[in-house]
C-alpha positions in Angstrom: -4.1 -3.8 10.0 -3.8 -0.1 8.5 -2.2 1.0 11.7 0.4 -1.7 12.1 1.9 -1.7 8.4 2.8 1.3 5.9 0.6 2.7 3.2 2.6 1.7 0.1 2.6 -1.9 1.3 -1.2 -2.4 2.0 -1.9 -0.8 -1.6 1.2 -3.5 -2.7 -0.3 -6.4 -1.0 -3.9 -5.2 -2.3 -5.7 -4.9 0.9 -8.4 -2.8 -1.0 -10.3 -2.3 2.2 -7.3 -1.1 4.3 -6.4 1.1 2.0 -9.8 3.2 1.7 -9.7 3.3 5.6 -6.5 5.4 5.5 -7.3 7.2 2.4 -10.9 8.3 4.4 -9.0 9.2 8.2 -5.6 10.2 6.9 -6.2 11.7 3.4 -2.7 13.6 3.7 -1.0 10.2 3.0 -2.3 10.1 -0.7 0.4 13.0 -0.9 3.6 11.3 -0.1 5.7 10.0 -3.0 7.1 6.6 -2.8 9.6 5.3 -5.4 9.1 8.5 -7.1 5.4 7.6 -7.7 2.5 8.7 -5.5 0.0 6.0 -3.8 -2.0 6.2 -7.1 0.6 5.6 -9.5 1.3 2.2 -7.6 -2.4 1.2 -6.8 -2.9 2.2 -10.3 -0.4 -0.5 -11.6 -2.0 -3.5 -9.9 -4.5 -5.4 -11.9 -7.1 -6.0 -9.3 -7.4 -2.7 -7.9 -11.1 -1.8 -7.6 -12.3 1.5 -9.2 -14.0 2.5 -5.7 -10.2 2.9 -4.6 -9.3 4.9 -7.4 -12.3 7.1 -6.9 -11.4 7.6 -3.4 -7.9 8.8 -4.5 -9.1 11.0 -7.3 -11.3 12.7 -4.2 -9.1 13.1 -2.2 -6.4 14.3 -4.6 -7.4 14.9 -7.8 -3.8 16.6 -8.6 -2.4 13.2 -8.4 -3.9 12.6 -12.0 -2.1 15.0 -13.6 1.9 13.6 -11.7 
């Protein structure tokens, strides 16, 4: 699914296993701003985001916490 759907869409619909796949296989995606937010910020706006996803975002792009 991750290859067919955009990264932001995966986040917005809560497809967390696919989000993790994208973070791990295409880590540059976590640095791309969408609608004035980084993907980490979009994920944090959802109440169902697993802590594993947040940790993976931070592991790949720790600077996102400060943005």
